[in-house]
C-alpha positions as CSV (number, residue, x, y, z in Angstrom):
1,M,9.6,-105.5,62.9
2,L,7.9,-102.3,63.9
3,N,10.2,-100.1,61.8
4,S,9.6,-102.4,58.8
5,K,5.8,-102.0,59.1
6,Y,6.2,-98.3,59.6
7,S,8.4,-98.1,56.5
8,K,5.8,-100.0,54.4
9,L,3.0,-97.7,55.6
10,L,5.0,-94.6,54.6
11,T,5.8,-96.2,51.2
12,A,2.1,-96.9,50.7
13,L,1.1,-93.4,51.7
14,L,3.8,-91.9,49.4
15,I,2.5,-94.0,46.5
16,I,-1.1,-92.9,47.2
17,A,0.1,-89.2,47.4
18,I,1.9,-89.5,44.1
19,I,-1.2,-91.1,42.4
20,I,-3.3,-88.2,43.8
21,I,-0.9,-85.6,42.5
22,I,-0.7,-87.2,39.1
23,G,-4.5,-87.3,39.0
24,I,-4.7,-83.6,39.9
25,V,-2.1,-82.7,37.3
26,I,-4.0,-84.7,34.6
27,Y,-7.3,-83.0,35.6
28,V,-5.8,-79.6,35.4
29,I,-4.2,-80.2,32.1
30,A,-7.4,-81.7,30.7
31,S,-9.5,-78.8,32.0
32,W,-7.0,-76.3,30.5
33,Y,-7.0,-78.1,27.1
34,K,-10.8,-78.2,27.0
35,T,-11.0,-74.5,27.8
36,Y,-8.4,-73.7,25.2
37,T,-10.0,-75.7,22.4
38,T,-13.4,-74.2,23.3
39,E,-12.2,-70.6,23.2
40,T,-10.1,-71.3,20.0
41,G,-13.1,-72.9,18.3
42,A,-15.4,-70.0,19.3
43,E,-12.9,-67.5,17.9
44,G,-12.8,-69.2,14.5
45,A,-16.6,-69.4,14.5
46,L,-17.0,-65.7,15.2
47,E,-14.6,-64.9,12.4
48,E,-16.8,-66.9,10.0
49,F,-19.9,-65.1,11.4
50,E,-18.3,-61.7,10.8
51,G,-17.3,-62.8,7.3
52,Y,-20.9,-63.9,6.6
53,I,-22.2,-60.5,7.7
54,N,-19.7,-58.6,5.6
55,S,-20.3,-60.7,2.5
56,T,-24.1,-60.3,2.7
57,N,-23.8,-56.6,3.2
58,I,-21.5,-56.3,0.2
59,A,-23.9,-58.5,-1.9
60,G,-26.8,-56.2,-0.9
61,E,-25.0,-53.1,-2.0
62,T,-23.8,-54.5,-5.4
63,N,-27.2,-56.1,-6.3
64,P,-29.8,-53.3,-6.1
65,G,-32.6,-55.3,-7.8
66,T,-34.5,-55.6,-11.0
67,N,-34.1,-53.1,-13.8
68,I,-36.7,-52.3,-16.5
69,T,-35.7,-50.9,-19.9
70,I,-37.5,-50.2,-23.2
71,E,-36.1,-51.8,-26.3
72,D,-36.8,-48.7,-28.6
73,P,-37.0,-45.4,-26.7
74,E,-38.5,-43.7,-29.8
75,N,-41.4,-46.1,-29.9
76,D,-43.9,-45.7,-27.1
77,N,-45.4,-49.1,-28.0
78,S,-42.2,-50.9,-27.4
79,T,-42.4,-53.8,-24.9
80,P,-40.5,-53.2,-21.7
81,T,-37.7,-55.6,-21.1
82,I,-37.3,-56.8,-17.5
83,E,-33.7,-57.4,-16.7
84,E,-33.5,-59.8,-13.7
85,P,-30.5,-59.7,-11.5
86,E,-28.1,-62.6,-12.0
87,D,-29.2,-65.7,-10.2
88,E,-27.2,-66.1,-7.1
89,A,-27.7,-68.9,-4.7
90,L,-28.8,-67.7,-1.3
91,E,-25.9,-67.9,1.0
92,E,-26.4,-70.5,3.7
93,K,-26.2,-69.4,7.3
94,P,-22.8,-69.7,8.8
95,K,-22.2,-73.0,10.6
96,Y,-20.2,-74.1,13.6
97,E,-19.7,-77.8,14.4
98,G,-22.7,-78.6,12.0
99,F,-25.1,-76.1,13.6
100,D,-26.4,-72.9,12.2
101,M,-25.1,-69.7,13.8
102,V,-28.0,-67.2,14.3
103,G,-26.1,-64.5,16.2
104,K,-23.3,-63.5,18.5
105,I,-23.5,-62.7,22.2
106,E,-21.1,-60.5,24.1
107,I,-21.0,-59.9,27.9
108,P,-18.1,-57.6,28.8
109,K,-18.6,-58.1,32.5
110,T,-17.7,-61.8,32.3
111,D,-15.5,-61.7,29.2
112,V,-18.1,-63.7,27.2
113,E,-18.0,-63.7,23.3
114,Y,-19.6,-66.7,21.6
115,P,-21.7,-67.6,18.6
116,V,-25.3,-68.3,19.3
117,L,-26.5,-71.5,17.7
118,D,-30.0,-72.2,16.4
119,V,-30.9,-75.4,18.4
120,V,-30.3,-76.8,21.8
121,T,-28.7,-80.3,21.8
122,P,-26.1,-81.9,24.1
123,K,-23.6,-81.4,21.3
124,S,-24.4,-77.8,20.5
125,L,-24.1,-76.9,24.2
126,E,-20.7,-78.5,24.3
127,V,-19.4,-75.9,21.8
128,A,-21.4,-72.7,22.3
129,V,-24.6,-71.3,23.7
130,A,-28.0,-71.7,21.9
131,V,-31.5,-70.4,21.5
132,L,-33.9,-72.5,23.6
133,Y,-37.1,-70.6,23.1
134,G,-38.6,-67.5,21.6
135,P,-38.9,-65.5,18.4
136,G,-35.1,-65.3,17.7
137,I,-32.2,-63.0,18.0
138,N,-33.2,-59.3,18.3
139,E,-36.8,-60.0,17.5
140,V,-39.8,-58.6,19.5
141,G,-40.6,-60.8,22.4
142,N,-38.5,-62.9,24.9
143,T,-35.7,-65.0,23.4
144,V,-34.2,-67.5,25.8
145,I,-30.5,-68.3,25.4
146,I,-29.1,-71.2,27.3
147,G,-25.5,-72.1,28.1
148,H,-23.6,-74.5,30.3
149,N,-21.9,-73.7,33.6
150,F,-18.7,-75.6,33.4
151,R,-17.3,-73.7,36.4
152,N,-14.2,-72.8,34.3
153,G,-15.1,-69.4,32.9
154,T,-16.5,-70.6,29.6
155,F,-20.0,-70.0,28.3
156,F,-22.3,-69.0,31.2
157,S,-20.1,-70.2,34.0
158,D,-19.8,-66.7,35.5
159,N,-23.4,-65.7,35.1
160,N,-23.6,-65.6,38.9
161,K,-21.3,-62.6,38.8
162,L,-23.7,-60.5,36.6
163,E,-25.6,-57.8,38.2
164,I,-28.6,-55.5,37.5
165,G,-27.4,-52.8,35.1
166,D,-24.8,-54.9,33.3
167,K,-25.0,-54.9,29.5
168,I,-25.4,-57.8,27.0
169,Y,-24.8,-57.3,23.3
170,L,-26.5,-59.4,20.7
171,T,-25.7,-59.3,17.0
172,D,-28.0,-60.9,14.5
173,L,-27.4,-62.2,10.9
174,D,-28.2,-58.8,9.4
175,G,-25.2,-57.4,11.4
176,D,-27.5,-55.4,13.7
177,E,-26.2,-55.1,17.3
178,V,-28.7,-54.5,20.0
179,T,-27.8,-53.6,23.6
180,Y,-29.7,-55.2,26.4
181,I,-29.7,-54.1,30.1
182,I,-30.0,-56.7,32.9
183,Y,-33.0,-55.8,35.1
184,K,-33.7,-59.0,37.0
185,K,-31.7,-62.0,38.3
186,Y,-32.8,-64.9,40.4
187,I,-32.5,-68.6,41.1
188,T,-35.3,-71.0,40.4
189,T,-36.0,-74.7,40.0
190,T,-35.0,-76.7,37.0
191,D,-38.7,-77.3,36.0
192,D,-39.7,-73.6,36.1
193,F,-40.3,-72.3,32.6
194,E,-42.5,-69.3,33.2
195,Y,-39.6,-67.0,32.7
196,A,-39.5,-68.1,29.0
197,T,-43.2,-67.6,28.2
198,R,-43.6,-64.2,29.9
199,D,-45.1,-61.3,28.0
200,T,-42.7,-58.5,27.1
201,N,-45.5,-56.1,26.1
202,G,-44.1,-55.6,22.5
203,L,-40.5,-55.1,23.6
204,R,-37.3,-56.9,22.7
205,E,-36.0,-58.9,25.7
206,I,-33.8,-61.9,26.4
207,S,-33.4,-64.4,29.1
208,L,-30.2,-66.2,29.9
209,S,-30.4,-69.6,31.6
210,T,-27.7,-71.7,33.1
211,C,-27.4,-74.1,36.1
212,T,-26.1,-73.2,39.5
213,D,-22.6,-74.6,40.6
214,D,-24.3,-77.6,42.2
215,S,-26.5,-78.2,39.2
216,N,-29.6,-78.4,41.4
217,E,-31.2,-75.1,40.3
218,R,-31.0,-72.6,37.5
219,I,-29.8,-69.0,37.4
220,I,-32.1,-66.8,35.3
221,I,-31.3,-63.4,34.0
222,W,-33.7,-61.0,32.4
223,A,-32.5,-58.2,30.1
224,K,-34.4,-55.6,28.0
225,E,-33.4,-53.5,25.1
226,E,-31.6,-50.3,26.1
């Protein structure tokens, strides 16, 4: 009788162990797949971003502007003819998952390279990082960029590894890349917003914001133009 009960207990423990192992395997696969699709999607978005920059630069070079000519060069009283450039629809901003891309962020220290979206929503933060507050990418003032900490290396998951002196590169829609140097890093409460509204004294600065690993506080990073 005792051996029978002991056998049943071992069987139950074995079943529980198998279920736990299967659960762990499923979690690992799901996490890997989410990371893979995130990185793949971001790579495609960045290609579109680069394509937009290249196309607008080419358009600017091939369309110098309005030309003015005189119908009869031998007649000083001739009426000038204004030749307007051909009407071309302004190219829309590049989009990713329905959101406008307004820039690209690169952080070599943490192997980060993502499009920066124009608005913060639950959906936009699932696919990229986004501008939360400020004048905009590479504009004078403090622009706040927020991203999730999914604890899997994507987005701002590794911001805790960044240190003073590390570099952040931001590229805007004009194709201009600006280098920012981290000069302050700290943890604050989730309701603290003073870092966003600070005065930069006419300089271009950015703030990166993400949650800590326990999601109870926020990691804030300040960086200024090199």
